[in-house]
BAMARMAR-976120 format. One record per atom (N, C-alpha, C): y, z, x. Coordinates in steps of 0.001 Angstrom, whole numbers, plus 500000, padded with zeros to 6 digits. Example, Ala and Ser with C-alpha at 12.3 -4.5 7.8 and 13.67 -1.06 7.14 Angstrom:
<sites>
494310507800513190/495500507800512300/496700507800513200/497750507080512850/498940507140513670/500030507870512900/
</sites>
This chain:
<sites>
781636613990364577/782200615089365344/782713614651366711/782317613434367168/782724613043368518/784231612923368647/784951612735367529/786411612651367591/787050613992367911/786304615082367744/786892616408367878/787041616838369320/786364616186370234/786463616546371646/786908615327372423/788075615426373050/788636614305373783/788565614553375270/788569613470376020/788543613593377473/789926613931378001/790000614180379312/791285614449379943/791749615861379762/790848616852379944/791181618240379660/791478619043380911/791550618432382057/791726619186383297/792988620025383289/794058619499382703/795325620236382704/795228621547381944/794291621622380997/794174622828380185/793442623944380905/792799623654382044/792041624665382749/792788625205383960/794067624873384111/794858625363385228/795200626830385043/795544627540386133/796008628920385985/797218628977385071/797428630138384451/798482630280383449/799842629902383998/800145630286385241/801464630029385800/801722628551385983/800616627752386132/800796626331386414/800736625477385161/800254626020384056/800073625212382860/801395624821382233/801401623622381704/802584623145381003/802592623687379588/803727623531378919/803839623966377527/802909623148376648/802212623831375750/801302623177374822/801850623258373409/801638622186372661/801938622135371237/800609622093370507/800435622974369521/799192623018368766/799448622688367298/798529621926366725/798588621604365299/797296622047364639/797414622914363610/796266623299362796/796164622307361648/794998621675361505/794844620559360576/793843620887359470/794266620667358230/793444620949357047/792808619649356561/791490619640356474/790773618470355960/790173618694354578/790463619849353959/789829620193352683/790540619608351480/791844619344351611/792612618874350459/793410617633350824/793684616813349829/794530615628349991/795523615589348848/796605614865349060/797622614678348028/797501613265347499/797231613139346201/797067611829345575/798105611659344487/799149610899344802/800247610625343869/800767611903343221/801053612893344060/801667614120343581/800700615202343141/799410614925343157/798414615913342749/797553616293343947/797387617587344158/796537618068345244/795085618066344772/794217617418345555/792800617345345193/791967617961346310/791021618812345923/790098619423346878/788888618513347065/788572618195348308/787443617309348599/786128618070348477/785097617378348020/783810618020347796/783024618212349106/783081617246349980/782348617345351254/783286616965352397/784253617837352684/785268617491353685/784730617551355110/785396616832355987/785179616988357414/785712618360357831/785279618890358966/785776620202359398/787282620185359640/787942621302359339/789324621479359773/789345621459361297/790504621157361869/790575621036363325/791837621677363893/791806621880365195/792978622292365961/793222621236367024/794426620655367032/794808619657368028/795612620323369134/795264620017370377/795951620563371547/796692619422372228/798016619530372282/798877618455372789/799634618969374004/799527618252375106/800147618633376371/801501617932376498/802541618713376769/803891618156376900/804342618066378362/803416618216379308/803765618331380725/804553617155381249/804138615957380896/804738614773381502/806015614326380816/806358614965379707/807507614519378923/807092613574377813/805898612990377930/805317612167376871/804147612930376280/804199613296374998/803129614096374409/801768613426374561/800778614188375009/799437613658375215/798428614535374474/797697613938373550/796667614655372813/795481614883373741/795207616158374063/794170616481375033/792843616873374399/792873617474373226/791626617900372607/791820618155371131/790748617980370378/790692618386368978/789347619045368759/789372620284368299/788134621033368098/788072621557366668/786885621823366192/786699622317364835/787129623776364749/788150624042363926/788669625398363704/789112625491362248/788683626501361491/789137626635360100/790651626792360018/791263626059359086/792722626092358893/793002625928357409/794280626006357038/794639625868355625/796092625452355478/796342624496354585/797713624095354300/798403625087353372/797621625899352644/798225626905351771/798832628001352633/800057628393352306/800811629324353138/801824628553353967/802789629263354542/803819628587355345/803215627944356586/803877626927357145/803316626204358289/803476626954359614/803154628249359585/803216629085360782/801908629841360954/800786629166360616/799473629792360647/798749629584361972/799459629132362994/798897629005364342/799911629583365320/799426630382366269/800301631001367274/799617630940368634/800435630937369683/799946630817371051/800474631992371865/799618632606372677/800082633695373533/801052633143374580/801991633977375064/803000633480376010/802424632846377268/801243633307377717/800623632715378906/799766631501378580/799763631086377315/798995629936376830/797497630079377099/797053631306377137/795630631569377352/794831631492376054/795453631963374968/794763632033373688/795597631413372576/794906630897371574/795540630479370320/794892631247369187/795690631582368170/795211632267366982/795515631396365770/794534631203364899/794692630349363720/794123631066362508/794926631197361456/794440631814360221/793965630749359237/793066631169358335/792542630273357305/792771630923355947/793871630554355294/794224631160354010/793199630855352931/792618629658352968/791596629277352002/790362628746352729/789226628896352087/787962628389352629/787147627814351484/786212626929351778/785362626383350711/784531627487350056/784396627400348745/783564628339348001/782095628027348297/781343628968348869/779944628676349192/779068628455347964/779549628868346793/778751628765345579/779134627596344684/780255626949345007/780698625855344141/781383624787344982/780721623677345190/781249622591346003/782534622035345389/783537621820346238/784809621287345761/785788622327345285/785452623605345444/786354624682345048/786725625503346271/787962626032346296/788424626861347403/788651628288346921/788415629240347817/788642630653347527/789442631243348684/790080632410348482/790852633005349578/789989633273350804/790540632944351963/789869633256353211/790178634677353636/789579635105354740/789836636443355267/789502636471356753/789945635426357476/789564635335358879/790656634717359736/790574635019361016/791453634439362024/790604634003363208/790794632758363627/790055632222364760/790804632502366059/790055632823367105/790602633020368449/790059631910369326/790949631136369941/790555629975370738/790967630176372191/790036629965373111/790307630034374540/790853628683374986/792151628642375299/792791627393375710/792548627060377174/792040627997377947/791781627739379371/790429627073379583/789558627119378569/788254626465378685/788435624953378620/787477624228379156/787550622769379163/786253622197378585/786276621809377306/787421621789376397/787703623180375824/788865623378375199/789139624657374540/788019624990373551/787727626282373392/786609626631372519/786923627856371669/786307627887370517/786414629030369610/785571630163370189/786207631311370476/785487632408371120/785285633608370204/786024633688369105/785854634820368190/786433634463366829/785860635073365802/786400634992364448/786562636421363950/787821636822363693/788130638199363331/788478638304361853/788181639441361281/788467639679359867/789927640080359679/790572639469358725/791946639802358336/791911640392356932/793075640510356310/793122640796354894/792850639524354113/792928639598352798/792648638451351952/793803637445351982/793454636180352187/794457635116352185/795424635177353344/794961635265354602/795888635320355740/796734634059355813/798011634244356077/798931633097356095/799659633036357434/800959633382357460/801729633291358689/801262634277359741/801411633875361006/801009634713362131/802085634653363206/802261635751363927/803247635797365010/802716636681366127/803143636360367365/802765637121368556/804042637562369257/804066638803369752/805234639272370493/805416638446371765/806646638409372264/806899637679373501/806278638366374709/805933639636374558/805173640328375601/803695639940375551/803280639330374439/801908638874374310/800896639965374050/801340641125373567/800435642265373415/800056642572371971/800754642007370994/800522642341369595/800707641103368727/799806640932367763/799933639859366773/799958640473365385/800744639871364494/800804640275363099/800396639097362220/799656639389361158/799232638369360198/799635638821358798/800350637966358070/800736638259356687/799597637859355762/799045638824355036/797921638578354132/798451638284352730/798501637008352402/799179636516351200/798536636996349905/797213637178349905/796523637568348672/796226639057348620/796931639845349451/796623641269349523/797854642168349589/798996641636350047/800199642461350151/800250643312351397/799451642971352418/799431643743353662/799716642849354857/799988643500355986/800102642814357271/799051643411358203/798212642547358786/797192642994359733/797755642999361147/797332643987361940/797743644128363330/796561643805364236/796853643102365341/795824642786366324/796368643042367733/795576643743368507/795909644045369899/795441642882370781/796293642474371738/795939641410372668/796012641975374086/794900641957374798/794875642481376164/793697641885376920/793969641466378159/792913640964379052/792105639828378423/792797638958377727/792126637813377123/791300638133375907/791452639348375371/790703639763374196/791659640096373046/791227639833371820/791992640163370615/791140641099369771/791696642251369420/790950643231368641/791800643757367488/791184644087366355/791938644632365217/792582645962365575/793804646192365057/794532647434365338/795118648052364077/794575647692362905/795018648323361676/795762647391360739/796289647987359664/797063647268358650/798240648113358227/799257647455357685/800370648160357074/800606647569355682/800756648439354692/801057647985353337/802522647570353258/802767646398352705/804134645891352597/804528645676351138/803687645032350362/803994644776348958/802720644791348134/802812644235346944/801639644095346086/801033642714346284/799913642462345639/799324641125345678/800321640096345163/801088640457344140/802072639536343553/803228639221344491/803381640006345557/804463639745346516/804237638459347300/802968638037347443/802619636822348184/803291636796349558/802961637772350383/803488637768351747/803145636440352406/804109635845353084/803895634482353571/804062634346355080/805284634462355570/805522634291357007/805910635617357636/805648635729358929/806042636918359689/806599636450361029/807616637143361523/808222636778362812/808776638025363480/808573638110364801/809104639204365596/810532638910366048/811327639960366236/812559639816367003/812151639726368476/812971639080369326/812577638876370727/812255640157371487/812931641262371153/812659642515371868/811397643217371373/810777642688370334/809542643253369824/809694644533369040/810925644954368756/811153646223368064/811099646087366536/811257644876366052/811209644647364605/810445643362364303/810011643252363071/809451642015362554/809951641835361130/810032640592360700/810434640247359340/809243639621358628/809141639861357326/808050639317356513/808632638747355229/808336637474354940/808817636881353690/807875637228352542/808482637505351370/807734637811350146/808020636701349138/807164635683349183/807346634498348362/807249634792346870/806483635801346509/806244636076345096/807342636838344399/808109637659345159/809160638437344503/810510638338345216/810705637241345971/812033636809346423/812728637813347353/811969638351348306/812550639334349222/812067639100350646/812743639781351556/812387639793352970/812301641249353398/811148641635353944/810978643011354403/811186643119355904/811605644295356345/811795644584357766/810751645604358195/810060645312359286/809101646236359876/809660646760361186/809456648040361448/809843648651362718/808592648817363573/808720648486364868/807547648458365737/807776649329366964/806845650218367218/806850651062368409/805459650964369016/805312650122370052/804003649818370636/803116649238369537/802033649939369155/801152649443368100/801378650171366776/802437650945366709/802768651633365454/803788650789364690/803362650297363539/804207649419362723/804507650122361408/805802650221361085/806245650937359889/807127650035359040/806865650012357742/807728649276356822/808983650104356567/810150649515356856/811410650204356600/811796650083355129/812638651001354690/813112650984353313/814286650016353210/814004648755353468/815034647722353433/814420646439352899/814839646032351701/814385644802351082/815577643860350975/815550642810351778/816680641874351861/816515640804350783/817566640560350037/817547639538349001/817878638184349608/816964637221349435/817188635875349959/817397634930348788/816828633723348850/816885632796347731/815593632861346944/815341631818346156/814145631772345321/812924631433346174/811938632310346187/810662632154346884/810835631934348395/811279632947349113/811381632843350572/810010632602351181/809940631700352142/808640631199352605/808602631097354125/809075629976354678/809110629806356125/810159630697356766/809960630996358063/810811631985358734/810860631689360225/812049631782360814/812203631634362262/813299632570362731/813104633164363924/814093634040364539/814692633323365746/816017633381365891/816684632740367008/816248633335368340/816343632566369433/815810632995370726/816494634220371312/817729634487370924/818433635663371429/818347636842370468/817705636635369332/817526637720368381/818767638085367593/819738637185367534/820967637469366791/820831637124365309/819927636211364988/819803635758363617/818378635299363314/818089635193362032/816854634590361537/817218633632360417/816365632644360190/816571631698359096/815328631694358218/815558631748356898/814485631769355911/814580630512355043/813445629821354882/813381628672353973/812989629165352589/813853628945351620/813608629372350240/812989628208349474/811693628314349219/810884627209348718/811350626698347359/811891627573346527/812311627168345190/811128627036344239/811375626487343072/810352626388342027/809700625017341950/810115624086342795/809512622765342794/809867621924341590/811028622190340997/811428621496339761/812391620342340003/812521619915341270/813399618790341572/814818619187341888/815112620482341823/816463620959342116/816620621209343613/817872621189344069/818151621448345481/817868622909345802/817122623132346882/816781624479347322/817556624827348590/817307626006349133/818218626549350142/817497627145351348/818277627381352400/817870628230353518/818926629317353675/818477630499354116/819374631648354261/819427632098355710/820604632485356159/820818632998357508/820908634516357451/820093635184358269/820041636642358295/820690637137359586/821683638021359466/822362638620360614/821493639759361150/821024639619362391/820205640649363022/820989641477364033/822298641253364112/823111642006365083/823566643342364513/823444643505363210/823861644761362568/822694645330361767/822528646618361830/821516647278361007/822204648057359895/821722647942358677/820551647154358282/820814645647358347/819775644875358655/819877643418358671/820269642921357277/820946641744357238/821440641252355941/821611639733355938/821467639122354759/821781637702354591/823295637529354583/823787636593355405/825234636382355500/825651634965355110/824689634037354982/825050632677354585/823819631997353991/824061631099353032/822993630330352399/823480628901352222/822619627946352563/822998626534352539/821961625729351771/822417624822350907/821527623925350190/821043622826351130/819709622554351107/819159621535351999/818348620480351258/818144620637349950/817354619673349196/816067620285348684/815192619432348153/813993619914347480/812935620482348437/812586621716348231/811405622338348813/811400622357350346/812232623206350950/812149623412352401/810921624270352728/810153623860353723/808913624580354062/808979625189355453/809032624320356469/809007624813357837/810398624970358413/810579625970359280/811837626145360000/811512626438361468/812358625945362351/812181626190363777/813547626323364429/813685627284365332/814930627488366072/814855626749367400/815941626076367775/815968625391369065/815988626417370196/815479626063371382/815417627017372497/816773627574372918/817852626804372721/819183627301373092/819860628068371958/819217628157370815/819768628917369699/820908628247368966/821164626982369240/822278626296368598/821901625646367274/820628625275367141/820230624496365969/818977625057365318/818811624682364050/817620624997363277/817113623705362656/815815623456362788/815190622329362111/814517622834360845/814686622091359745/814092622463358459/813337621262357909/812040621419357651/811298620347356987/811526620459355482/811853619330354860/812196619297353434/811291618269352760/810514618720351789/809613617778351109/810381616667350407/811544617008349832/812402616004349219/811672615171348167/810712615771347475/809985615045346443/808865614171346962/808574614208348271/807489613389348819/806125613876348346/806073615084347792/804836615630347232/804743615430345726/805642614628345164/805657614373343712/805154612957343421/804712612684342182/804261611336341824/805353610298342091/804933609103342437/805895608050342757/806788607711341574/806280607920340364/807093607609339181/808049608743338813/807956609866339539/808847610986339239/810284610654339610/811256611055338788/812665610818339145/813090611621340369/812248612564340787/812587613391341944/811843612961343204/811062611886343129/810300611430344291/811238610903345381/810893611201346626/811685610707347754/810898610833349043/811438610334350149/810740610418351428/810850611816352034/809857612200352831/809934613459353551/811086613450354541/811727614602354719/812883614698355606/812766615908356532/813427615815357673/813716616992358479/815227617033358647/815809618221358482/817259618368358603/817584619295359762/818595618889360530/819084619709361638/820362620414361204/820375621736361365/821532622555361036/822051623198362313/823345623413362370/823937624137363501/824245625564363072/823925626508363952/824287627899363712/825625628137364402/826668628290363609/828032628445364120/828512629842363768/828467630748364760/828757632137364457/827673632654363547/828031633045362357/827041633441361362/827133632543360141/827225631232360419/827225630238359354/826268629113359690/825716628483358653/824851627326358810/825628626071358414/825624625074359292/826344623834359028/825401622649359185/825386621705358212/824517620527358338/825006619603359448/824060619018360189/824410618128361299/823817616737361097/822501616651360895/821853615344360796/820525615488360074/819901614336359791/818592614338359167/817834613084359566/816504613111359380/815669611950359681/814477611947358738/813959610757358481/812761610630357669/811540611045358493/810616611717357821/809349612092358446/808239611801357441/807009612188357762/805890611921356880/805962612713355589/805176612283354596/805129612963353305/804422614311353427/804812615234352518/804230616573352491/804394617211353873/805617617115354418/805899617627355761/805738619143355801/805220619655356913/804932621073357047/805700621683358230/805045621814359372/805636622540360488/806623621726361312/807481622453362034/808427621852362976/808408622677364260/808617622007365397/808644622707366681/809476621909367668/810271622616368478/811057621993369531/810293622044370852/810452621003371680/809970621051373053/810777622105373812/810272622597374943/810964623667375678/812406623349376057/812719622069376321/814095621723376684/814981621473375470/814409621532374278/815185621343373054/815563619914372756/815107618970373562/815516617573373403/814519616739372606/813394617340372251/812406616660371422/812007617590370292/811874617016369104/811481617771367918/810215617144367347/809259617990366988/807993617545366414/807903618031364974/807445617145364067/807296617499362654/805942617014362164/805135617944361633/803804617599361161/803791617160359710/802881616244359389/802736615732358020/801288615851357573/801074616486356416/799733616562355847/799243615193355384/800078614478354644/799651613211354068/799436612140355125/800350612030356068/800256610992357093/799242611331358181/798825612599358246/797889613048359272/798414612731360676/799680613088360885/800284612831362185/801447613775362431/802038613647363626/803228614408363998/804310613415364377/805444613483363688/806593612650364024/807276613208365264/807677612300366175/808354612686367411/809798612191367342/810757613105367483/812172612773367371/812942613234368600/813917612431369015/814847612845370056/815974613660369433/816433614670370152/817532615507369682/818666615441370698/819814614935370284/820976614850371170/821638616220371316/822537616331372261/823240617594372509/823932618108371259/824451617175370453/825183617584369253/824276617771368033/822959617623368226/822044617820367119/821686616559366351/822186615419366774/821807614172366122/820369613826366497/819595613367365509/818197613057365761/817955611557365637/816985611070366410/816611609658366379/815143609545366761/814573608354366578/813168608154366887/812893608472368354/811809609228368592/811516609653369956/810210609145370499/809571608227369783/808294607692370230/807335607562369074/806160606997369335/805191606800368249/804666608133367738/804269608176366468/803681609406365936/802407609770366676/802105611067366728/800867611552367319/799825611613366216/798807610773366301/797776610715365267/796809611880365418/796403612439364276/795554613625364264/794274613378363475/793314614289363614/792037614171362907/792079614814361528/793240615315361114/793381615927359800/794846616049359445/795115616598358277/796493616789357859/797134617950358589/798260617720359235/798927618774360006/799488619825359061/798875621014359078/799277622094358182/800222623080358837/800211623151360172/801058624112360891/801177623690362342/802335623988362932/802563623744364354/802876625060365042/802438625186366295/802709626406367046/802887626130368523/803778626915369158/804002626850370598/804167628265371118/803952628444372421/804125629760373039/805588630162372990/805850631415372661/807201631983372673/807290632929373862/808004632513374879/808097633315376094/809381634098376130/809395635131376950/810616635916377159/811701634990377677/812916635142377106/814044634304377518/814075632974376811/813135632739375887/813131631476375128/813183631763373641/
</sites>
């Protein structure tokens, strides 16, 4: 356990206004990928949360603490409040207490105090069954959790450093497999991907009153990861596909007109999982498994990739790509948009890439080594970003 707490935590205890941007990685230690097959470990090390400080321009791993996490679900299962005071982490799966080496749906969300030195788990709240993607408003007052094994979205109130349950809204059936959720910047709407029945739902939000609108947007096959542009003009959905070696897609959703609608779809390769919008709204990063999760002898096996797309009006255009670790999950941009981070479950690290003005990517430094497989990345979403 001594690896879970690192020295050099003074920067994390500064007042909110003085703290630098933090990058968080939720790490799953329960499962491994062995030549294309996922295996559940019988006596795993604890899952962890890595806290990475970007203040100096060179990423610095400041702490790793034991926090339940899960690679099942989209790589958006960790969120940070805008003041970087709290982190929220969902655990879609947990070890079966009655059968070693087996996993069952989780039903919890961890609340972590990032101002403590070291950061500490301060509460564990009940969610619906199989909590997956999580999002926090830019005002920092409301969090939504997509319950993948239940067809609901849980609401949580955030105030004065406390997180409390605020109800649920029914969105689909269990078969809908709700996956990711994301707010529009003004906090008036949220989008929810339905991986099980190939749709995107729109939620209307008035303070803590959340209503499912009668609008089901058709995306591609198995919509999964989700990101909303910083100005709220568009959203991008990663369509996971069937994992059969065929090229899969991402869809661009126009949020400037109601009802919201898909206006463009672009092929990006096998199994896109994570998506992230650049702070200036010009680019989208997409993690693509590209067969890195398949057996080496498979004709579809290939290296993990991240692809950079440009949002041009209401069209998606390919710009560049780079190799990343196998079984790639989350992606996140640094606040200035000039550095891109991509987490890998298999490599147990985060790839660091430089991003040029035109979207070209190149090596940006050594990988950030982690105490577990990076299942999700999260950063604070502030007003104006």
